[in-house]
N, C-alpha and C positions, 0 to 999 in steps of 0.2 A: 309376274306382276302386272303387267297391260292387262290380262284378261279380268282382273280385278276391278279394275279402273276401266275399261273400256266404254261402258255406256256412258257414264259420265263426259268424258273426253269427246265421244263421238257428238254428244248432245252440244258440247261447244262448239267443236267442227259445223256442225249444220248452222248454228247461228251465225259463226263467221263467214261461212261459206255462202249464206243467204245474202250476203253484201256482193257477191261476185255475179257476174254474169254464167249463167247456168253451164255454158257451153266451152268456157273457157280454160281450155285444159291447162294451159301454160301458167295460169293466174294461181291454178291450185297449185300446179307445181312450185311455182314461185313462193306460195304461201308456205308450205311445208319447208323449202330451203332455209326460208329465214327461220323458222322454228327451230329446226336442226342448227343452223348457226349461232343462236342465243342459247340452244343446250350447250355445245362446245363452248361458248364463249364463257358460261357462268359455271363451269367445272364437271360437264360430262356427268357421267354414273357416278362419280364421287359427290355430288352435290343433291341433295333433295329439292333444291330449287330448281333443278335443270331438268326434273324428269317431267315437271309440266308441259314444257315445252317439245320436250321428244314424244312424249304420247300424244301431243295435239298434232304434230306433224304426222303421226303413224295413223290418227284418227282422220285425218282431211285426205291421207292417200287413200285410205280404206274407202272414204265415202267416193273421192275420184275415180277409184277402179272399178266401183260396183256402179257407177252412171257410165263408164266408158271401158269395158274390161277387155277391149281388143287394142287398149292403147299402149302401146309397148312403152313410151317416154312415162308416162303415169306408174305403169307395173315396177318399172326402175326404181322411181320415185317412192313407192310402197315399198320396194326389197330393200334401198337404201335406210329408210325410217326405221323398220323394223329390224334390219340388222344392227343398226346403231343402237337400240334400244334393249337388245338382247344381249344376255352374257354368253358369248361364244365359246370359249376354251374350258375344258375340263380338265384342269391342271393334274387330276391325279391318272387321268387316262391318256395325258398327251393328245388329246384330240378334240373334236366339235361333242358339245353336249348333247346329248340324245333330245331332251326338252327343246333346244335351240333349233334344232336339224329338222324337228317334227313342225316347227313353226315355218322355217324358212323353205324347206325343200319344195313345198308345194308353189313358192312365188318363183324359185329358180326354175322348176319344170314349166311352167305357164310359161316364162322367157323363152325358154329352149322352143318349146311347141309355136310360139309366135314366129320365131325366126325360123325355123324348118318350113313352116307353112307360107313363108315368104310375106310376112304382115309386120315384118320390120326391116327396114331397110338396111344393108350393110352397113355400117359405121362404124366408129370406135366404140361406141355404147353395146352395140349387138355383141361387137369380139370380146369386151369385157363380161357381158353377159354368158355369151358362149363359153369362156375360160372358166367363171363363177360356176357354169352348172357342171364344166365337166369335173372342177375340183370337189363340189358337192356330191357328185356321181362316187368316186372313190370314197368320202366320209360316208353316203349310203352303205358303199360295199362293206366297209370298215365296220359300220354299226351292225351290219346284218351279220357279220363273222365269216362272211365270203373268203376263202384263202387268198391270200396276196397275189398268187398267180392268176387268179382272174381278173385282176383290177384292172390290166390293161386294156382286155376285152370292153371293160365298162367306160374307159377312157377315149378308146377310140374313135367314134362317134363324133364326139365334140372337137377332136384335135383333128380329124379329116375336114369336117366343115372350116374350123380355123385356117387351115392350109388352103383349102379351096378358094376362099373369099379374103385370102390374106392381101391380093393385089389389087382387089375393087376400089 
């Protein structure tokens, strides 16, 4: 549904962001987090009123990532807002919905790429992002119909990185 209202919420986000210093990534991230807090407090996906806050958080983070595409913290914020606002589970298939995967995978892949390129310092956030990427890689293999026997090879690079950086 976000795709249907994206332009509207981006306009709202641009107006709100105009009041912030353009280079203040933390202010943009804080704004998105506050909107997500309101989203959760007024009923989340079960409340029509909540959607405005969730979509605004998503739009703010999209714009923030356009301004600073290599900023790992902003990318995590965009991933959080996007994941919050998408219905993730296909209960009939008992897995991630393909349409949700198609929205989230590029974000997880970009986080992975920044981590591997050394553009995100090892931290609890990067450890979580790598674990998320590893789990999403399994979903990607499942959605592509790859045999279960091959799934381990998909996961190994993520787990290798996690083990290698666990003590950092």
